[in-house]
GUTOR-339761 format. One record per atom (N, C-alpha, C, O, CB): x, y, z; atom name; residue in one letter. Coordinates in nm, 3 decimals, decimal comma, padded with zeros to 5 digits, m for minus. Glycine has a CB too. Example, Ala and Ser with C-alpha at 12.3 -4.5 7.8 and 13.67 -1.06 7.14 Angstrom:
+---------+---------+---------+-------+--------+
!    east !   north !      up ! atome ! residu !
+---------+---------+---------+-------+--------+
!  01,319 ! m00,569 !  00,780 !     N !      a !
!  01,230 ! m00,450 !  00,780 !    CA !      a !
!  01,320 ! m00,330 !  00,780 !     C !      a !
!  01,424 ! m00,332 !  00,846 !     O !      a !
!  01,131 ! m00,447 !  00,905 !    CB !      a !
!  01,285 ! m00,225 !  00,708 !     N !      s !
!  01,367 ! m00,106 !  00,714 !    CA !      s !
!  01,290 !  00,003 !  00,787 !     C !      s !
!  01,341 !  00,114 !  00,804 !     O !      s !
!  01,408 ! m00,060 !  00,572 !    CB !      s !
+---------+---------+---------+-------+--------+
//
This chain:
+---------+---------+---------+-------+--------+
!    east !   north !      up ! atome ! residu !
+---------+---------+---------+-------+--------+
!  01,506 ! m01,495 ! m00,654 !     N !      m !
!  01,485 ! m01,370 ! m00,723 !    CA !      m !
!  01,342 ! m01,362 ! m00,778 !     C !      m !
!  01,278 ! m01,257 ! m00,774 !     O !      m !
!  01,587 ! m01,354 ! m00,836 !    CB !      m !
!  01,294 ! m01,474 ! m00,831 !     N !      k !
!  01,159 ! m01,476 ! m00,887 !    CA !      k !
!  01,055 ! m01,450 ! m00,779 !     C !      k !
!  00,957 ! m01,379 ! m00,802 !     O !      k !
!  01,131 ! m01,612 ! m00,956 !    CB !      k !
!  01,077 ! m01,507 ! m00,660 !     N !      y !
!  00,982 ! m01,487 ! m00,550 !    CA !      y !
!  00,983 ! m01,341 ! m00,503 !     C !      y !
!  00,877 ! m01,284 ! m00,476 !     O !      y !
!  01,016 ! m01,580 ! m00,433 !    CB !      y !
!  01,100 ! m01,281 ! m00,493 !     N !      k !
!  01,110 ! m01,142 ! m00,448 !    CA !      k !
!  01,039 ! m01,047 ! m00,544 !     C !      k !
!  00,967 ! m00,957 ! m00,501 !     O !      k !
!  01,256 ! m01,102 ! m00,433 !    CB !      k !
!  01,059 ! m01,067 ! m00,672 !     N !      m !
!  00,994 ! m00,981 ! m00,771 !    CA !      m !
!  00,843 ! m01,001 ! m00,769 !     C !      m !
!  00,767 ! m00,904 ! m00,782 !     O !      m !
!  01,049 ! m01,008 ! m00,912 !    CB !      m !
!  00,799 ! m01,123 ! m00,754 !     N !      t !
!  00,656 ! m01,152 ! m00,747 !    CA !      t !
!  00,596 ! m01,091 ! m00,621 !     C !      t !
!  00,485 ! m01,037 ! m00,625 !     O !      t !
!  00,631 ! m01,304 ! m00,749 !    CB !      t !
!  00,667 ! m01,100 ! m00,510 !     N !      l !
!  00,619 ! m01,042 ! m00,385 !    CA !      l !
!  00,607 ! m00,890 ! m00,395 !     C !      l !
!  00,508 ! m00,832 ! m00,352 !     O !      l !
!  00,713 ! m01,080 ! m00,270 !    CB !      l !
!  00,707 ! m00,826 ! m00,453 !     N !      i !
!  00,702 ! m00,680 ! m00,470 !    CA !      i !
!  00,585 ! m00,641 ! m00,558 !     C !      i !
!  00,512 ! m00,547 ! m00,526 !     O !      i !
!  00,834 ! m00,627 ! m00,530 !    CB !      i !
!  00,565 ! m00,713 ! m00,669 !     N !      f !
!  00,452 ! m00,683 ! m00,757 !    CA !      f !
!  00,319 ! m00,703 ! m00,684 !     C !      f !
!  00,229 ! m00,620 ! m00,697 !     O !      f !
!  00,458 ! m00,772 ! m00,881 !    CB !      f !
!  00,306 ! m00,811 ! m00,609 !     N !      c !
!  00,181 ! m00,838 ! m00,536 !    CA !      c !
!  00,153 ! m00,732 ! m00,430 !     C !      c !
!  00,038 ! m00,693 ! m00,410 !     O !      c !
!  00,187 ! m00,976 ! m00,472 !    CB !      c !
!  00,257 ! m00,687 ! m00,362 !     N !      i !
!  00,238 ! m00,585 ! m00,259 !    CA !      i !
!  00,196 ! m00,453 ! m00,321 !     C !      i !
!  00,105 ! m00,387 ! m00,271 !     O !      i !
!  00,367 ! m00,566 ! m00,178 !    CB !      i !
!  00,259 ! m00,413 ! m00,430 !     N !      i !
!  00,221 ! m00,289 ! m00,497 !    CA !      i !
!  00,078 ! m00,298 ! m00,549 !     C !      i !
!  00,000 ! m00,204 ! m00,533 !     O !      i !
!  00,317 ! m00,257 ! m00,613 !    CB !      i !
!  00,044 ! m00,411 ! m00,609 !     N !      a !
! m00,093 ! m00,429 ! m00,660 !    CA !      a !
! m00,194 ! m00,427 ! m00,546 !     C !      a !
! m00,302 ! m00,371 ! m00,561 !     O !      a !
! m00,104 ! m00,561 ! m00,738 !    CB !      a !
! m00,161 ! m00,487 ! m00,433 !     N !      a !
! m00,252 ! m00,490 ! m00,318 !    CA !      a !
! m00,274 ! m00,350 ! m00,261 !     C !      a !
! m00,387 ! m00,316 ! m00,225 !     O !      a !
! m00,198 ! m00,583 ! m00,210 !    CB !      a !
! m00,170 ! m00,271 ! m00,253 !     N !      v !
! m00,183 ! m00,136 ! m00,198 !    CA !      v !
! m00,268 ! m00,048 ! m00,289 !     C !      v !
! m00,357 !  00,024 ! m00,242 !     O !      v !
! m00,044 ! m00,072 ! m00,177 !    CB !      v !
! m00,242 ! m00,054 ! m00,419 !     N !      v !
! m00,316 !  00,030 ! m00,514 !    CA !      v !
! m00,462 ! m00,016 ! m00,523 !     C !      v !
! m00,554 !  00,066 ! m00,515 !     O !      v !
! m00,251 !  00,025 ! m00,653 !    CB !      v !
! m00,483 ! m00,145 ! m00,540 !     N !      l !
! m00,619 ! m00,198 ! m00,550 !    CA !      l !
! m00,695 ! m00,180 ! m00,419 !     C !      l !
! m00,815 ! m00,151 ! m00,421 !     O !      l !
! m00,615 ! m00,345 ! m00,590 !    CB !      l !
! m00,628 ! m00,198 ! m00,307 !     N !      g !
! m00,692 ! m00,182 ! m00,177 !    CA !      g !
! m00,736 ! m00,039 ! m00,152 !     C !      g !
! m00,842 ! m00,017 ! m00,093 !     O !      g !
! m00,598 ! m00,225 ! m00,068 !    CB !      g !
! m00,657 !  00,058 ! m00,195 !     N !      a !
! m00,696 !  00,199 ! m00,179 !    CA !      a !
! m00,820 !  00,229 ! m00,262 !     C !      a !
! m00,912 !  00,296 ! m00,215 !     O !      a !
! m00,580 !  00,293 ! m00,221 !    CB !      a !
! m00,823 !  00,178 ! m00,384 !     N !      y !
! m00,938 !  00,202 ! m00,471 !    CA !      y !
! m01,063 !  00,132 ! m00,418 !     C !      y !
! m01,170 !  00,193 ! m00,410 !     O !      y !
! m00,907 !  00,153 ! m00,613 !    CB !      y !
! m01,051 !  00,005 ! m00,383 !     N !      l !
! m01,167 ! m00,070 ! m00,333 !    CA !      l !
! m01,214 ! m00,019 ! m00,197 !     C !      l !
! m01,334 ! m00,016 ! m00,171 !     O !      l !
! m01,132 ! m00,218 ! m00,323 !    CB !      l !
! m01,121 !  00,021 ! m00,112 !     N !      g !
! m01,157 !  00,077 !  00,018 !    CA !      g !
! m01,236 !  00,206 !  00,003 !     C !      g !
! m01,332 !  00,230 !  00,077 !     O !      g !
! m01,033 !  00,102 !  00,102 !    CB !      g !
! m01,196 !  00,288 ! m00,093 !     N !      e !
! m01,270 !  00,412 ! m00,120 !    CA !      e !
! m01,409 !  00,382 ! m00,173 !     C !      e !
! m01,506 !  00,450 ! m00,137 !     O !      e !
! m01,193 !  00,500 ! m00,220 !    CB !      e !
! m01,421 !  00,282 ! m00,258 !     N !      m !
! m01,552 !  00,246 ! m00,312 !    CA !      m !
! m01,642 !  00,186 ! m00,203 !     C !      m !
! m01,762 !  00,212 ! m00,200 !     O !      m !
! m01,536 !  00,146 ! m00,429 !    CB !      m !
! m01,583 !  00,105 ! m00,115 !     N !      c !
! m01,662 !  00,040 ! m00,010 !    CA !      c !
! m01,708 !  00,137 !  00,098 !     C !      c !
! m01,803 !  00,109 !  00,170 !     O !      c !
! m01,582 ! m00,071 !  00,054 !    CB !      c !
! m01,643 !  00,251 !  00,110 !     N !      s !
! m01,682 !  00,346 !  00,213 !    CA !      s !
! m01,817 !  00,410 !  00,184 !     C !      s !
! m01,876 !  00,471 !  00,273 !     O !      s !
! m01,576 !  00,454 !  00,227 !    CB !      s !
! m01,866 !  00,398 !  00,062 !     N !      d !
! m01,998 !  00,452 !  00,025 !    CA !      d !
! m02,111 !  00,352 !  00,051 !     C !      d !
! m02,227 !  00,391 !  00,053 !     O !      d !
! m01,998 !  00,493 ! m00,122 !    CB !      d !
! m02,078 !  00,225 !  00,070 !     N !      i !
! m02,179 !  00,121 !  00,091 !    CA !      i !
! m02,196 !  00,101 !  00,241 !     C !      i !
! m02,098 !  00,081 !  00,313 !     O !      i !
! m02,139 ! m00,013 !  00,020 !    CB !      i !
! m02,318 !  00,106 !  00,288 !     N !      e !
! m02,347 !  00,107 !  00,431 !    CA !      e !
! m02,288 ! m00,012 !  00,506 !     C !      e !
! m02,221 !  00,008 !  00,608 !     O !      e !
! m02,497 !  00,110 !  00,453 !    CB !      e !
! m02,309 ! m00,134 !  00,461 !     N !      y !
! m02,264 ! m00,251 !  00,535 !    CA !      y !
! m02,118 ! m00,288 !  00,506 !     C !      y !
! m02,067 ! m00,383 !  00,564 !     O !      y !
! m02,353 ! m00,368 !  00,502 !    CB !      y !
! m02,050 ! m00,215 !  00,416 !     N !      l !
! m01,907 ! m00,237 !  00,391 !    CA !      l !
! m01,823 ! m00,116 !  00,430 !     C !      l !
! m01,706 ! m00,107 !  00,394 !     O !      l !
! m01,885 ! m00,269 !  00,243 !    CB !      l !
! m01,882 ! m00,024 !  00,504 !     N !      k !
! m01,814 !  00,100 !  00,541 !    CA !      k !
! m01,685 !  00,076 !  00,619 !     C !      k !
! m01,591 !  00,154 !  00,608 !     O !      k !
! m01,907 !  00,186 !  00,622 !    CB !      k !
! m01,682 ! m00,031 !  00,698 !     N !      f !
! m01,564 ! m00,058 !  00,781 !    CA !      f !
! m01,440 ! m00,086 !  00,696 !     C !      f !
! m01,329 ! m00,065 !  00,744 !     O !      f !
! m01,592 ! m00,175 !  00,873 !    CB !      f !
! m01,457 ! m00,133 !  00,572 !     N !      l !
! m01,343 ! m00,161 !  00,485 !    CA !      l !
! m01,274 ! m00,034 !  00,439 !     C !      l !
! m01,156 ! m00,036 !  00,403 !     O !      l !
! m01,387 ! m00,243 !  00,364 !    CB !      l !
! m01,345 !  00,076 !  00,441 !     N !      g !
! m01,288 !  00,204 !  00,401 !    CA !      g !
! m01,230 !  00,284 !  00,516 !     C !      g !
! m01,173 !  00,391 !  00,493 !     O !      g !
! m01,390 !  00,286 !  00,332 !    CB !      g !
! m01,242 !  00,234 !  00,639 !     N !      y !
! m01,188 !  00,305 !  00,755 !    CA !      y !
! m01,036 !  00,314 !  00,743 !     C !      y !
! m00,969 !  00,212 !  00,722 !     O !      y !
! m01,229 !  00,234 !  00,888 !    CB !      y !
! m00,983 !  00,434 !  00,755 !     N !      s !
! m00,839 !  00,450 !  00,737 !    CA !      s !
! m00,778 !  00,533 !  00,849 !     C !      s !
! m00,845 !  00,613 !  00,915 !     O !      s !
! m00,810 !  00,516 !  00,603 !    CB !      s !
! m00,652 !  00,511 !  00,869 !     N !      k !
! m00,571 !  00,586 !  00,964 !    CA !      k !
! m00,445 !  00,631 !  00,893 !     C !      k !
! m00,392 !  00,561 !  00,807 !     O !      k !
! m00,538 !  00,500 !  01,091 !    CB !      k !
! m00,397 !  00,747 !  00,930 !     N !      s !
! m00,272 !  00,794 !  00,874 !    CA !      s !
! m00,172 !  00,819 !  00,986 !     C !      s !
! m00,210 !  00,855 !  01,098 !     O !      s !
! m00,293 !  00,922 !  00,789 !    CB !      s !
! m00,047 !  00,800 !  00,956 !     N !      f !
!  00,059 !  00,826 !  01,052 !    CA !      f !
!  00,180 !  00,879 !  00,979 !     C !      f !
!  00,195 !  00,860 !  00,858 !     O !      f !
!  00,093 !  00,700 !  01,132 !    CB !      f !
!  00,266 !  00,943 !  01,052 !     N !      g !
!  00,387 !  01,000 !  00,995 !    CA !      g !
!  00,422 !  01,128 !  01,067 !     C !      g !
!  00,376 !  01,152 !  01,179 !     O !      g !
!  00,370 !  01,026 !  00,845 !    CB !      g !
!  00,504 !  01,211 !  01,002 !     N !      f !
!  00,535 !  01,340 !  01,061 !    CA !      f !
!  00,513 !  01,448 !  00,957 !     C !      f !
!  00,528 !  01,425 !  00,837 !     O !      f !
!  00,680 !  01,343 !  01,114 !    CB !      f !
!  00,478 !  01,566 !  01,005 !     N !      d !
!  00,451 !  01,679 !  00,917 !    CA !      d !
!  00,579 !  01,727 !  00,851 !     C !      d !
!  00,690 !  01,698 !  00,896 !     O !      d !
!  00,384 !  01,793 !  00,994 !    CB !      d !
!  00,561 !  01,800 !  00,744 !     N !      s !
!  00,677 !  01,847 !  00,671 !    CA !      s !
!  00,752 !  01,954 !  00,749 !     C !      s !
!  00,692 !  02,039 !  00,815 !     O !      s !
!  00,636 !  01,900 !  00,534 !    CB !      s !
!  00,881 !  01,949 !  00,740 !     N !      t !
!  00,970 !  02,044 !  00,803 !    CA !      t !
!  01,060 !  02,103 !  00,696 !     C !      t !
!  01,112 !  02,031 !  00,612 !     O !      t !
!  01,054 !  01,978 !  00,916 !    CB !      t !
!  01,077 !  02,233 !  00,698 !     N !      t !
!  01,158 !  02,300 !  00,597 !    CA !      t !
!  01,285 !  02,354 !  00,659 !     C !      t !
!  01,283 !  02,424 !  00,760 !     O !      t !
!  01,078 !  02,413 !  00,530 !    CB !      t !
!  01,395 !  02,320 !  00,597 !     N !      f !
!  01,526 !  02,375 !  00,632 !    CA !      f !
!  01,563 !  02,473 !  00,522 !     C !      f !
!  01,581 !  02,434 !  00,407 !     O !      f !
!  01,635 !  02,262 !  00,650 !    CB !      f !
!  01,573 !  02,597 !  00,558 !     N !      d !
!  01,600 !  02,700 !  00,457 !    CA !      d !
!  01,729 !  02,773 !  00,490 !     C !      d !
!  01,737 !  02,848 !  00,587 !     O !      d !
!  01,482 !  02,801 !  00,448 !    CB !      d !
!  01,828 !  02,749 !  00,408 !     N !      i !
!  01,951 !  02,828 !  00,416 !    CA !      i !
!  01,961 !  02,900 !  00,282 !     C !      i !
!  01,937 !  02,839 !  00,178 !     O !      i !
!  02,080 !  02,739 !  00,447 !    CB !      i !
!  01,995 !  03,021 !  00,283 !     N !      q !
!  01,986 !  03,113 !  00,170 !    CA !      q !
!  02,001 !  03,048 !  00,032 !     C !      q !
!  01,932 !  03,088 ! m00,062 !     O !      q !
!  02,089 !  03,217 !  00,186 !    CB !      q !
!  02,087 !  02,952 !  00,018 !     N !      v !
!  02,116 !  02,894 ! m00,113 !    CA !      v !
!  02,022 !  02,779 ! m00,146 !     C !      v !
!  01,986 !  02,761 ! m00,262 !     O !      v !
!  02,259 !  02,846 ! m00,119 !    CB !      v !
!  01,984 !  02,703 ! m00,047 !     N !      i !
!  01,905 !  02,582 ! m00,070 !    CA !      i !
!  01,791 !  02,574 !  00,031 !     C !      i !
!  01,805 !  02,615 !  00,146 !     O !      i !
!  01,994 !  02,456 ! m00,060 !    CB !      i !
!  01,681 !  02,520 ! m00,014 !     N !      s !
!  01,567 !  02,497 !  00,075 !    CA !      s !
!  01,532 !  02,348 !  00,066 !     C !      s !
!  01,511 !  02,295 ! m00,043 !     O !      s !
!  01,444 !  02,588 !  00,036 !    CB !      s !
!  01,526 !  02,284 !  00,181 !     N !      l !
!  01,500 !  02,140 !  00,186 !    CA !      l !
!  01,376 !  02,116 !  00,271 !     C !      l !
!  01,369 !  02,160 !  00,385 !     O !      l !
!  01,623 !  02,062 !  00,242 !    CB !      l !
!  01,279 !  02,044 !  00,214 !     N !      t !
!  01,156 !  02,011 !  00,286 !    CA !      t !
!  01,146 !  01,860 !  00,301 !     C !      t !
!  01,155 !  01,786 !  00,203 !     O !      t !
!  01,032 !  02,068 !  00,214 !    CB !      t !
!  01,126 !  01,815 !  00,424 !     N !      l !
!  01,115 !  01,673 !  00,453 !    CA !      l !
!  00,981 !  01,646 !  00,520 !     C !      l !
!  00,938 !  01,722 !  00,607 !     O !      l !
!  01,232 !  01,624 !  00,541 !    CB !      l !
!  00,917 !  01,538 !  00,481 !     N !      g !
!  00,792 !  01,498 !  00,543 !    CA !      g !
!  00,760 !  01,354 !  00,505 !     C !      g !
!  00,809 !  01,303 !  00,404 !     O !      g !
!  00,677 !  01,591 !  00,501 !    CB !      g !
!  00,678 !  01,290 !  00,587 !     N !      f !
!  00,643 !  01,150 !  00,561 !    CA !      f !
!  00,505 !  01,124 !  00,618 !     C !      f !
!  00,479 !  01,154 !  00,735 !     O !      f !
!  00,748 !  01,053 !  00,623 !    CB !      f !
!  00,416 !  01,070 !  00,537 !     N !      r !
!  00,281 !  01,038 !  00,583 !    CA !      r !
!  00,234 !  00,914 !  00,508 !     C !      r !
!  00,246 !  00,906 !  00,385 !     O !      r !
!  00,183 !  01,157 !  00,562 !    CB !      r !
!  00,180 !  00,819 !  00,582 !     N !      v !
!  00,125 !  00,696 !  00,524 !    CA !      v !
! m00,020 !  00,685 !  00,569 !     C !      v !
! m00,052 !  00,705 !  00,686 !     O !      v !
!  00,208 !  00,569 !  00,568 !    CB !      v !
! m00,107 !  00,653 !  00,476 !     N !      e !
! m00,248 !  00,631 !  00,509 !    CA !      e !
! m00,289 !  00,494 !  00,460 !     C !      e !
! m00,277 !  00,463 !  00,341 !     O !      e !
! m00,338 !  00,742 !  00,447 !    CB !      e !
! m00,337 !  00,412 !  00,552 !     N !      m !
! m00,377 !  00,275 !  00,519 !    CA !      m !
! m00,522 !  00,255 !  00,559 !     C !      m !
! m00,566 !  00,308 !  00,662 !     O !      m !
! m00,285 !  00,171 !  00,589 !    CB !      m !
! m00,596 !  00,178 !  00,478 !     N !      n !
! m00,732 !  00,143 !  00,518 !    CA !      n !
! m00,741 ! m00,008 !  00,539 !     C !      n !
! m00,647 ! m00,082 !  00,511 !     O !      n !
! m00,834 !  00,190 !  00,410 !    CB !      n !
! m00,854 ! m00,052 !  00,590 !     N !      v !
! m00,872 ! m00,193 !  00,625 !    CA !      v !
! m00,862 ! m00,282 !  00,501 !     C !      v !
! m00,804 ! m00,391 !  00,508 !     O !      v !
! m01,009 ! m00,214 !  00,694 !    CB !      v !
! m00,917 ! m00,238 !  00,390 !     N !      m !
! m00,912 ! m00,318 !  00,266 !    CA !      m !
! m00,767 ! m00,338 !  00,221 !     C !      m !
! m00,732 ! m00,446 !  00,176 !     O !      m !
! m00,994 ! m00,250 !  00,154 !    CB !      m !
! m00,684 ! m00,236 !  00,233 !     N !      q !
! m00,544 ! m00,250 !  00,195 !    CA !      q !
! m00,474 ! m00,352 !  00,285 !     C !      q !
! m00,394 ! m00,433 !  00,236 !     O !      q !
! m00,473 ! m00,115 !  00,203 !    CB !      q !
! m00,503 ! m00,349 !  00,413 !     N !      l !
! m00,441 ! m00,445 !  00,504 !    CA !      l !
! m00,483 ! m00,588 !  00,472 !     C !      l !
! m00,401 ! m00,679 !  00,476 !     O !      l !
! m00,476 ! m00,411 !  00,648 !    CB !      l !
! m00,611 ! m00,607 !  00,440 !     N !      l !
! m00,658 ! m00,741 !  00,403 !    CA !      l !
! m00,590 ! m00,790 !  00,275 !     C !      l !
! m00,545 ! m00,904 !  00,268 !     O !      l !
! m00,810 ! m00,741 !  00,385 !    CB !      l !
! m00,584 ! m00,703 !  00,175 !     N !      l !
! m00,521 ! m00,743 !  00,049 !    CA !      l !
! m00,370 ! m00,765 !  00,064 !     C !      l !
! m00,313 ! m00,849 ! m00,005 !     O !      l !
! m00,548 ! m00,638 ! m00,059 !    CB !      l !
! m00,306 ! m00,689 !  00,152 !     N !      l !
! m00,164 ! m00,712 !  00,178 !    CA !      l !
! m00,140 ! m00,850 !  00,239 !     C !      l !
! m00,048 ! m00,921 !  00,199 !     O !      l !
! m00,108 ! m00,604 !  00,270 !    CB !      l !
! m00,223 ! m00,888 !  00,334 !     N !      a !
! m00,210 ! m01,020 !  00,396 !    CA !      a !
! m00,232 ! m01,130 !  00,293 !     C !      a !
! m00,158 ! m01,229 !  00,291 !     O !      a !
! m00,309 ! m01,035 !  00,512 !    CB !      a !
! m00,332 ! m01,114 !  00,209 !     N !      i !
! m00,360 ! m01,213 !  00,105 !    CA !      i !
! m00,246 ! m01,221 !  00,005 !     C !      i !
! m00,207 ! m01,330 ! m00,037 !     O !      i !
! m00,491 ! m01,181 !  00,033 !    CB !      i !
! m00,192 ! m01,105 ! m00,034 !     N !      s !
! m00,086 ! m01,105 ! m00,135 !    CA !      s !
!  00,041 ! m01,172 ! m00,086 !     C !      s !
!  00,114 ! m01,232 ! m00,166 !     O !      s !
! m00,056 ! m00,962 ! m00,177 !    CB !      s !
!  00,071 ! m01,164 !  00,042 !     N !      i !
!  00,190 ! m01,230 !  00,095 !    CA !      i !
!  00,176 ! m01,381 !  00,087 !     C !      i !
!  00,273 ! m01,451 !  00,058 !     O !      i !
!  00,215 ! m01,187 !  00,240 !    CB !      i !
!  00,056 ! m01,432 !  00,112 !     N !      f !
!  00,033 ! m01,576 !  00,102 !    CA !      f !
!  00,027 ! m01,623 ! m00,043 !     C !      f !
!  00,070 ! m01,734 ! m00,075 !     O !      f !
! m00,096 ! m01,615 !  00,175 !    CB !      f !
! m00,025 ! m01,541 ! m00,130 !     N !      v !
! m00,043 ! m01,580 ! m00,271 !    CA !      v !
!  00,088 ! m01,569 ! m00,349 !     C !      v !
!  00,107 ! m01,641 ! m00,447 !     O !      v !
! m00,150 ! m01,493 ! m00,337 !    CB !      v !
!  00,178 ! m01,482 ! m00,307 !     N !      a !
!  00,300 ! m01,456 ! m00,383 !    CA !      a !
!  00,385 ! m01,582 ! m00,402 !     C !      a !
!  00,439 ! m01,604 ! m00,511 !     O !      a !
!  00,383 ! m01,350 ! m00,314 !    CB !      a !
!  00,396 ! m01,664 ! m00,300 !     N !      r !
!  00,477 ! m01,786 ! m00,311 !    CA !      r !
!  00,418 ! m01,881 ! m00,415 !     C !      r !
!  00,492 ! m01,936 ! m00,498 !     O !      r !
!  00,486 ! m01,856 ! m00,175 !    CB !      r !
!  00,287 ! m01,901 ! m00,411 !     N !      k !
!  00,223 ! m01,992 ! m00,507 !    CA !      k !
!  00,230 ! m01,936 ! m00,648 !     C !      k !
!  00,246 ! m02,010 ! m00,744 !     O !      k !
!  00,078 ! m02,018 ! m00,468 !    CB !      k !
!  00,218 ! m01,805 ! m00,659 !     N !      l !
!  00,226 ! m01,742 ! m00,791 !    CA !      l !
!  00,367 ! m01,751 ! m00,847 !     C !      l !
!  00,385 ! m01,774 ! m00,967 !     O !      l !
!  00,183 ! m01,595 ! m00,782 !    CB !      l !
!  00,468 ! m01,735 ! m00,762 !     N !      a !
!  00,606 ! m01,746 ! m00,807 !    CA !      a !
!  00,637 ! m01,888 ! m00,853 !     C !      a !
!  00,711 ! m01,907 ! m00,950 !     O !      a !
!  00,702 ! m01,704 ! m00,696 !    CB !      a !
!  00,583 ! m01,987 ! m00,785 !     N !      d !
!  00,604 ! m02,126 ! m00,827 !    CA !      d !
!  00,533 ! m02,157 ! m00,958 !     C !      d !
!  00,580 ! m02,241 ! m01,035 !     O !      d !
!  00,555 ! m02,222 ! m00,718 !    CB !      d !
!  00,423 ! m02,090 ! m00,985 !     N !      a !
!  00,346 ! m02,115 ! m01,106 !    CA !      a !
!  00,408 ! m02,050 ! m01,228 !     C !      a !
!  00,382 ! m02,092 ! m01,341 !     O !      a !
!  00,204 ! m02,066 ! m01,089 !    CB !      a !
!  00,491 ! m01,948 ! m01,208 !     N !      i !
!  00,555 ! m01,880 ! m01,321 !    CA !      i !
!  00,668 ! m01,968 ! m01,372 !     C !      i !
!  00,756 ! m02,009 ! m01,297 !     O !      i !
!  00,608 ! m01,739 ! m01,279 !    CB !      i !
!  00,665 ! m01,996 ! m01,501 !     N !      k !
!  00,769 ! m02,079 ! m01,563 !    CA !      k !
!  00,882 ! m01,990 ! m01,611 !     C !      k !
!  00,859 ! m01,885 ! m01,671 !     O !      k !
!  00,712 ! m02,163 ! m01,681 !    CB !      k !
!  01,003 ! m02,031 ! m01,585 !     N !      t !
!  01,119 ! m01,958 ! m01,634 !    CA !      t !
!  01,171 ! m02,027 ! m01,759 !     C !      t !
!  01,163 ! m02,149 ! m01,773 !     O !      t !
!  01,230 ! m01,947 ! m01,526 !    CB !      t !
!  01,225 ! m01,948 ! m01,848 !     N !      s !
!  01,272 ! m02,007 ! m01,974 !    CA !      s !
!  01,421 ! m02,032 ! m01,973 !     C !      s !
!  01,476 ! m02,082 ! m02,071 !     O !      s !
!  01,238 ! m01,918 ! m02,090 !    CB !      s !
+---------+---------+---------+-------+--------+
//
């Protein structure tokens, strides 16, 4: 349980920090490749029946920095979980 929670925290931190750092690196000439991003998913679709309207859509955008930090966080999570002391 401790490892799973640590892994989830590390993944969330890597995605958020990677998005921020990737955006910052895209302004620097020799680090521009870290900000390169691709998005995938499907466009929103609306189902409208007189009483209810339902809109569904899904889009994910990842950059190189996020992918690097995700890979690092998966390796670090195990060591971090072992270092956390339980009471």
